[in-house]
C-alpha positions, 0 to 999 in steps of 0.5 A, a space after each residue: 500499500 505504501 509503494 502504491 501511494 509513492 507511486 501516485 506522487 511520483 507519477 503526479 509530480 511528473 505529470 505536473 511538471 511535464 504540463 508546465 514544461 509544456 506550457 513554458 514552451 507555448 509561452 516562449 513561442 508565443 512571446 518570441 515570435 515576430 509581430 507586426 509594427 502597429 501603433 504601439 511599437 517602438 524602436 530604439 537608434 542611436 546616433 554617434 556624433 563625431 565631435 566633441 559636443 558640450 552640455 548646451 549641445 546635448 541640449 540643443 540636440 535633445 531639444 531638436 530630437 524631441 521636436 522630430 515626428 514619431 520621436 519618443 524619448 531621448 538621451 544625450 551623453 555629451 561625456 561620450 558624444 551619443 544620442 540614443 532615441 526612441 521612435 514609433 516606427 509607424 510614424 518615422 524611421 530611423 534614417 530619416 531623424 538621422 538624414 535630418 540631424 545631418 541636413 539641419 544641425 551643425 554636427 558630425 554625426 552617423 548613425 551606429 548600426 551594429 555589425 551581424 556578429 555584434 547582434 548575434 552576440 548581443 545577449 550573452 545570456 540568451 544564448 546559454 539559457 535553457 529557454 533559449 534552448 527550448 525556443 531554439 528547439 521549437 523553432 526547429 521543429 516548426 
């Protein structure tokens, strides 16, 4: 009788664990699917300014970027000469904002676009995590 109880408990625990793993896999699959661009989608871009800027310059750049159509949030760091902004891709593109930046402001600047290798190694945790492996498994299957 005692042996049957332990078997039932073990079977129940294994069944529950298996069910949770299936739910986790479905969740990861749904969350990591590409989503179409809509009104709530935001993207981030970076502008590398190729000259030293002061805090006054940073304030001017911040003000100018906020005035651009579709730009949501702006951060400009005068110590590293970098401007980072988020925007709504349905309203504008990063290339349009950077082109206007170069044309209208007297700063030497370029849009930072990471290489393919940098994109693959962007998050060191992702490639080694269990959830990434599960995602990769299901991506390979489907």
